[in-house]
C-alpha positions as CSV (number, residue, x, y, z in Angstrom):
1,M,-1.5,-155.1,-239.0
2,S,-1.4,-151.6,-240.3
3,L,-0.4,-148.7,-238.0
4,I,-3.7,-146.9,-238.2
5,V,-5.6,-150.1,-237.3
6,D,-3.1,-150.7,-234.4
7,V,-3.9,-147.2,-233.1
8,A,-7.7,-147.7,-233.5
9,T,-7.6,-151.0,-231.7
10,A,-5.5,-149.3,-228.9
11,V,-8.1,-146.7,-228.7
12,E,-10.9,-149.1,-228.3
13,A,-9.0,-150.9,-225.7
14,E,-8.4,-147.7,-223.6
15,L,-12.3,-147.0,-223.9
16,H,-13.0,-150.6,-222.5
17,A,-10.6,-150.1,-219.8
18,A,-12.1,-146.6,-219.0
19,E,-15.3,-148.1,-217.7
20,L,-17.5,-145.4,-219.2
21,G,-20.8,-146.5,-217.6
22,E,-23.4,-149.0,-217.6
23,G,-25.1,-149.7,-220.9
24,I,-22.5,-148.2,-223.1
25,S,-21.2,-150.2,-226.0
26,V,-17.7,-149.6,-227.3
27,E,-16.6,-151.2,-230.6
28,R,-14.2,-150.5,-233.5
29,S,-15.7,-150.2,-236.9
30,Y,-14.9,-149.2,-240.6
31,R,-18.5,-148.1,-241.3
32,P,-20.8,-147.4,-238.3
33,D,-24.3,-148.0,-239.5
34,F,-27.1,-148.6,-236.9
35,A,-30.7,-149.1,-237.1
36,L,-32.7,-146.8,-234.7
37,S,-33.5,-149.9,-232.5
38,D,-29.8,-150.4,-232.0
39,L,-29.5,-147.0,-230.5
40,A,-31.6,-147.4,-227.4
41,T,-28.3,-147.6,-225.5
42,T,-25.3,-145.4,-226.0
43,R,-22.8,-146.5,-228.8
44,V,-19.2,-145.4,-228.9
45,T,-17.7,-146.3,-232.2
46,V,-14.1,-146.1,-233.0
47,C,-13.1,-145.5,-236.8
48,P,-9.7,-145.0,-238.4
49,K,-9.8,-141.6,-240.1
50,A,-6.6,-140.4,-241.5
51,T,-2.8,-140.7,-241.6
52,E,-0.1,-138.3,-242.5
53,I,3.6,-139.2,-242.8
54,E,6.2,-136.5,-242.9
55,P,10.1,-136.6,-242.8
56,L,11.4,-135.9,-239.5
57,G,15.2,-135.9,-240.2
58,R,17.7,-138.2,-241.5
59,G,15.9,-141.4,-242.3
60,S,13.2,-140.9,-239.7
61,L,9.5,-140.1,-240.2
62,K,6.7,-138.6,-238.2
63,N,3.4,-140.5,-238.4
64,E,0.3,-138.5,-237.4
65,I,-2.7,-140.8,-237.0
66,Q,-6.4,-139.6,-236.6
67,I,-9.0,-141.7,-235.1
68,D,-12.7,-140.7,-235.0
69,V,-14.8,-141.7,-232.0
70,A,-18.5,-141.2,-232.5
71,I,-20.9,-141.2,-229.5
72,I,-24.5,-142.0,-230.7
73,K,-27.8,-142.5,-228.9
74,H,-31.4,-142.1,-229.7
75,I,-32.9,-140.0,-226.9
76,N,-36.4,-140.0,-225.5
77,N,-36.1,-136.8,-223.6
78,E,-33.8,-133.9,-223.9
79,S,-32.8,-134.2,-220.2
80,E,-30.5,-137.0,-221.4
81,L,-28.4,-134.5,-223.4
82,D,-26.3,-133.1,-220.4
83,G,-25.2,-136.7,-219.4
84,L,-24.1,-137.4,-223.2
85,M,-22.3,-134.1,-223.3
86,D,-20.5,-135.3,-220.0
87,L,-19.7,-138.5,-221.6
88,V,-18.1,-136.8,-224.6
89,E,-15.9,-134.8,-222.3
90,R,-14.9,-137.9,-220.1
91,I,-13.9,-139.8,-223.4
92,A,-11.8,-136.9,-224.5
93,A,-10.2,-136.7,-221.1
94,V,-9.1,-140.6,-221.3
95,F,-6.6,-139.8,-223.9
96,R,-5.0,-136.4,-222.7
97,G,-1.3,-136.9,-222.2
98,K,-1.7,-140.6,-222.9
99,R,0.7,-142.9,-224.7
100,L,-1.0,-145.9,-226.1
101,G,0.2,-149.4,-225.9
102,C,1.2,-149.4,-229.6
103,G,3.5,-146.4,-228.8
104,A,1.3,-143.7,-230.2
105,A,1.3,-140.5,-228.2
106,W,-1.8,-138.2,-228.0
107,A,-1.4,-135.1,-229.8
108,G,-4.7,-133.4,-229.7
109,T,-8.4,-133.8,-229.8
110,K,-11.0,-131.9,-231.8
111,N,-14.8,-132.2,-231.0
112,E,-16.7,-131.1,-234.1
113,P,-19.6,-131.3,-234.4
114,I,-20.1,-131.1,-230.6
115,F,-23.4,-132.6,-231.6
116,D,-25.3,-132.8,-234.9
117,Q,-28.3,-130.4,-234.3
118,E,-30.1,-131.5,-237.5
119,Y,-30.0,-135.2,-236.6
120,L,-31.1,-134.5,-233.1
121,K,-34.0,-132.5,-234.3
122,S,-35.1,-134.8,-237.3
123,K,-34.3,-138.3,-235.7
124,R,-34.0,-137.5,-232.0
125,T,-30.6,-139.1,-232.1
126,F,-27.5,-137.5,-230.4
127,I,-24.3,-137.7,-232.4
128,S,-21.1,-136.2,-231.2
129,L,-17.7,-136.7,-233.1
130,L,-14.3,-136.6,-231.4
131,T,-11.2,-136.7,-233.6
132,L,-8.1,-137.9,-231.7
133,K,-4.8,-137.1,-233.1
134,F,-1.8,-139.4,-232.2
135,R,2.0,-139.1,-233.2
136,I,4.4,-141.9,-233.8
137,G,7.9,-141.5,-234.7
138,S,10.0,-144.0,-236.7
C-alpha cells in the first residue's frame, strides 16, 4: 500500500478508537459525496490530500503527508452548531503529539474553513475541514 494510504488508514483507525460519540460515522474515502438524506447523522470522512518528499541528509528523506478530515452534518436547528464545533476540536485533539501505528508523527493541524458559511446558509449543512500534517523519515 502507498505511504499516504497507510497514513489515511491509520487516521481512520485512530478516529474509530477515539469513540467520538453516538451516531457518528467515520470512513476513509477518496471522494466524499453524500446525498442530503445521508447527512442526518454526523459523517467524519478521512481523505488523502497531499504528500511532499524532501531530502533530509545523506540518502534519507523526509515525507510530509497531509490528510483531510471532513466533519459533515445536515442540521435542523442552529443549536446543533456548538456541539459540532466541539466535535471538530475533539477530533483535532486526538492527533496532538500522536505517533500513528504506521510510524507517522503528527506535525500540525489546520482547520480551514472552520465551517463553510455559504453551505450552512444555503443547504443547512455544517462542513468543517481539518488538515492533519504528519512526518515520516526514511
